[in-house]
Residue, then its C-alpha position, 0 to 999 in steps of 0.5 A: m314392614a309394610r311401610s318399608d315395602s311401599t317406600d322401596d316400591f316408590e323408589h323403584e318406580l322413580e328410577g324408571l321415570d324420566l325428567a318430565s314424568c318426575r316433574a308430573k309425579i312431583a306435581v301430583l304429590l304436591a297436590e296430594r299433600e295440599r289436599r291432605r293438609d286441607s283435609t286435616q285443617r277441616t278436620h281440626e275445624r270440625v273437632k273445634a266446632m264439636n268441642y264448642e258445641l259440646s261445651a254449649r250443650r253441657e252448659e245448657a244441660f247444666t242449666w236445665r238440671q239446675q231448673v229441674q232440681g229447683k222444680y223438684e225441690q218445690n214439688r217436695q216442699l208442696e208434697g210435705q205441706i200437703a202431707t202435713a196438713s192431711a196426715p196424722w202426726g206420726t205420718a208427718v214425722d215419717y215424712d220429715l225423716e224421709r225428706l231429711r234422709r234425701a237431703i243428706e244423701q243429696r249433699l253426700g252425693a255432691v261432696v263425696p266422689r262417685r265410684p268410677e265405672v269400670n269394665e269387666l277387666g277393671i279398667r276405668l271408663y271415661g265419658e266424653m264430657e269427663l275428657m273435655v276441659q270445662k271453662p266458663a263461657e266468659v273465659e271462652r269468649v275472651e279466649q276466642t278474641q284474644v291473640d295468643t299465637v302469631l304466625i310470622t312469615h319471613w323472606r330474605r329479600s323483597g319480592s322473593e318467593q322463598k318464604f319461611h313460616l314460624s309460629y310463636r306463642v305470645s303473652a299479654s306483655t309481649m312487645v313487638r321488639d321482643l318478638r322481632e328479636d327472637a325471630c331474627r335470632y332464630w333465622g340468624i339475621s340482624r334485627e337492625q335490618y328487618v322490621l315486622w309488618t301486618l298483612g294490612n301493610e302497616k309497620l309495627q312500632a317496637d314498643l307496642l304490645i303484640r295483642k294491640c297490633f291487630k284489628p278486630g277480625e284480622p288474622a294474627h299474621l306478621i311479615l318479617a321483611p327487610k327494611v327498604p333503604k331510603n337512599v343507596l347512592a351518594p348524591q351527585n354533588v358528593q360523587e363530583a366532590i370525590c372525583a379527581k379535580i385536576g389532571p387529564k381524566s378529571r373532566a372525563l371522570r366527572k362526566k362518567t360519574r354524572s352519567s353513572v349516577q343518572n343511569s343508576e337513578v333511572r334503574q333504581g326508579a324503574a325497579s323501586t318499590e312503593p316504600d321507596n317512592f313514599y320516602e322520596q315523596m316525604a323527603q321532598a316536603p319540608g318537615l313531613f319526614d320528621f313529622m311522620t317518623q317521630r316517636d313518643r319521646r317519653v317527655v316527663s322531665h318536667l314532672p320532678r320540677i313540679r311539686f305539690c308544695s309549690l302548687c300550694i304556695y302559689a295557690l295560697l298566694l293567689v288567694l291572698t292577693c285577691l283578698s288584698i285587692a278586694a281589701y284595697k279596692p272593695k266592690g266596683q264603686e270607682y266607676l260610679s263615683s267618677l261618673g257622678v262628677t264627670t256627668s254633672v260638670s260636663g253639662v247636659g248632652e255632653e256640653f263639655q266634649g262639644i267645645r270647639d271654640s273660645d265662646a263655647a269655652w267661656s259659656w261652659l265656664t260661666h254657666t255649667v261650672s258655676s252652677q254645679l260647683l257653687r250652688n248647694t242645690s246642684s246634683l254634684r253637691m247633693s251627692n258629694y262633699l266639695p272641700g278646699w278651693l276651685r282653681v281656674s288657670m290659664q297658660q299662654v305663650k309669648p306674643a307672635s313674632h317672626a322668629e317663631c315661624m318654622q319656615h324661613g324666608l317669609p316676609e317680615e310682616v308674617k308673625c307666628f305664635s309658638e306651637f307648644y307651651t314651655q318655660s322658654s315660650a311661656d308669657k310671664t308678663d303681668l296682665k295690666d287690664i285684669q290687674s286694674y279690675w282684680s285689685g278691687v275684688v281680691g279676697l272678697d266673696g270667696r276669692s283667694n288672696d294668694t293667687v290672682p289672674w293677672k300675675f304669673m305663677t311659677e312652677q316652683e310656687a305651684i309645686h309648693q301647693q302639691v300641684g304637678s304636671e298634667a298630660g294633654q292630647y298635644q303635650r304635657y303641661d307644667p303647673s305654671g301660669y295665671a290662676v284664680d282660686y275660689n273657696l268651695q266651703h265659703s259661708n255665703l256660697t251664693a255670693v261666691y257664685e255671683a262673684f265667679v260669674a262676674d269674674m268670668i265675664a270680666l276676664r272674657n272682656a279683658s281677653w284673658i283667653s286669646r290666640q296666645t292661650r294654649a290651655v285652660h285648666v279647671t281643677f277641684l277636689a270632691y269626696n263621695p261619703a257613700y263610696d268613701y272615695w276622694m276624687p281629684t278632678w282636672y278639666m282641660l281645654e287645649f287651644p292648639a295653633n289651629g284654633v280648634v279647642r280640644p277638651s279632655a277630662r281626668v278624674q282620679l280616685f283614692r281613699s284613706v285606707f290606713h287612717q280610717g279607724k275601721a277594720m279596712g286598714m287592719r284587714q289590709l295589714v293582716v293580708d300583707m303580713v300573711r303574704i310575707p311568709f309565702v313570698a319568702l317561701v318563693l325566695l328561699y324554697q322555690v327559687t333555690f329548688e328551681a336553680m338546683s334542678e336546672w343545675k342538675q339537669s343542664g349544669k347551668a343554673w343561670r338558665y333558670f333565672l333568665g327563663p320565664r319561670g325564673l323571671a316570674d319568681l323574681g318578679i313576684i318577689g320584686i313587685f311585692i317588695a315594691i308594694l310594701l314600700e309604696r304602701y307603708l312608706h310612701g303610702f302613709r304620707a299619701h293616705i292621711s285621714t279624711v279630717e286631716l285632708v279636709a283641714e289641710a284643703s281649707k287652708g288654700y288650694l291643695g293638689a291631690m293628684w299625686r295621692a291618687s297616682a300613688f293609690h293607682r300605682n299600688s293597684v297596678l302593682e297588685a294587678f301585675l303581681l296577680c298576673l305573675v302568680v296566676w302564670r306560675l300557678l298555671a305553669s305548675t298545673k302541667v303535672n296534668r297530661h292534658v294541660f301539659l300538651i296545651w301548654k307545650t303547644l302554645s309555647s312552641s307555637l309562640a317560639k316558632f311564630a316569633r321567628m316570623l316576626m322578622v318578616f311580619a314586623p317590618a311589613l306591619a311597620g310599613f302598613v303603619l307608616l302608610a296609614h299614618v300618611i293616608w289618614r293623618p289629615q282626617l283622623a286624630g288616631f293617626q296624628t303620630f306614628f305610635s298612635s297610628a300603630a295603636s290604631v292599626l292594631m285595633i284594625l287587626v282585632g276587628d275595628d271597622r270604623i276606619a273602613q268608613h273613610g274608604e269613600v269612592t273619592r279616596p281609592g287609596t283608602i280602599i286599596y290600603i284596606l284590601g292590601f292590609y287585610c289580604g297581606v297581614v290579617i289573612f297571612a297572620v291568622s292563617s300562619w298562626t293557625a297552621v303553626l298551632a295545628q302542626e305543633y299540637q300534633k307534634t306535641r301530642i305524638a312526642a309527649g302523649f302518643r299513648p296516654e295510658e302509659y303516663a297514667w299515675s299509680e297510687y305510688d306516684y301520687v304519694s310521691w308527689l303529694l307527701p313529703a319524704p317522711l310521710k311518704k316513707a310512713y305511707c309506704l310502710l303501711r301499704p308496701s304493695i304499692v311500691p314498685s320493685k325498683d324503689i323497694e330498696e330505697i324505701d328499706d334503706s331509708v327506714v334502716 
């Protein structure tokens, strides 16, 4: 009744006020309301503080009570001990009974509830401590920092003063998407046109948890504001495209459209807010808008195509391939074996590599070769066994003629020799001067009866002796020419040595090496019993048309693997036989599974076979088949036993380079197989999230950088051609375009030996080096670094923005590791790990 009277008095008072007085009254009432709200809020805060204080005091009192109870128990025990020690037996018994009674009363008091206190009217009385909710201190600390209520402030348009407030209770699993939809449904607005912002002006993503949206100490307050359109007006070209094209008003309409668009842009720019400018700035930078607006795309489509059994297949195949390489080429003995031959025959202080004229060549042939190959006390023979024959051959072109000159119109007396040794330019005539000398010594003191240095030996005759062609620094030489052989296992090796020295002196006097000579070859076969390696050795002296001799040496190695009568051949055979089932699994299981997965995903299985995974799998199968064919079909003919090879070499000169080539070719195939298996194994480790991010980053960067090769490759080719023109007269590495390309690539990786030729007298060299470094090295390295950094950030956001969501559970590991039957059995033993969406699948499979 009193409230009704006050309301009537207030209304009566308002009726007598004018407009200004009403406004003043309203201002006073609003201020009073704000004061009351502040007072109420302060009261709530004081009550909350008092509750916290009471809880802390209660916990403290409980702690002190426990301590007092402990001290009390200690005192009673001490009392009992003293009483037992000093009192007679009956008194001690009474004391024990009293202590037992107290313990029973204390236990009953803790278990049986006490009788509640009541007043004189029988109404129960409650204390403040009984009315408070008792919670552990840990729970209270968590609740103080945990967000369970969020205040949402909503305004209809940007900059409006009309705001609406609404509080929401949120749980640990409430998402931003759910909260925005509920708020938009409450206010009757479209959820597509509004977005939630924090007080720190940060836009919230739809798939974030509400409790993770706020920083420590930040109020749980969100703003539901309308989205700012990025572009509300059509571009000028669109406006002009939709206006009239013909007619008297077409030009006026275009001008009017252009002016209206410009005026609208000016007005929009003047009235634009900060988000508009931000979007416009992002739109002006290429790729920035796409990068800043991308989301976590949940990239997990690669996981079903990676199976644990595939990982095991490639891992075991990798181990077996390493064992095969170790069985085929045990230890690292090839370098030591070849080093002993090259060091001995090359002479003291690299005598062989320092040969530049025919005199030095004759000196090396006469002294170094003879002393190392034809003396039992030489370092070469002390460590190696030299079966078979030593061959010294020479290839020369026809005599000089005017037709061989490249420049036409020269005088008739100018004559030239052919630059290269071919079948058409080879001189096949008999050397009469040498024939007269050799007719008296043929077949004597270890000389061969089949080959003579004055008669031309055709290519077919050399091939019959298993001799092939050999590549030099200027050209490839066939096995034809003039040759002389010496028996390295002659009974009187001293006589062979003396005969060899005398023959070299006679051949030098007869001008066996002349201006017509294009190459001299020294070949022999050595065997190192300590390392069990055969070493076909080929020393070559090239005599180009410039008159400067270019020496080169080549030592290849092979061993008889399958004819040793040892465990080596059997070990290699067992490893190859064990690898066959795993390669068959790659063909029958992996290829079929990958093709079916590609067909289910894209409907085009051929994409797998043309992709990197398909090419790698097919390469593994093809290379392994080539290894078996090379090793067990062609290899059995190449890998004869040591005894058989010695017996065959003693009959006459025997070329063994093709055996070493077959051995080397098999090793190269094993290396290629190892690379493909390692690549497939690394590709299978993409099941790990970090490995996938790195793998995806590198593949994306390489794919994007490959497009830059359309500009980079022609520029690099131009630099290669320019280097070929500049350094071709001075450096051997720039004689051809392809050798120049290899040298330029060496400069790219840091070879600075070319810079030594940048003298002050050659400014073109310095300009080239500076231009190449600035235009290619800095550009390539900077571009690759920028592309790699951008692709990593894009991949990290698109495929790993929240790593905790990609963490595997026990069920995921079981599904990936175990086959289907074992997976079902494991899920039956542990049904709690099965997600709800897969329970029906497990039940149906069991039924």
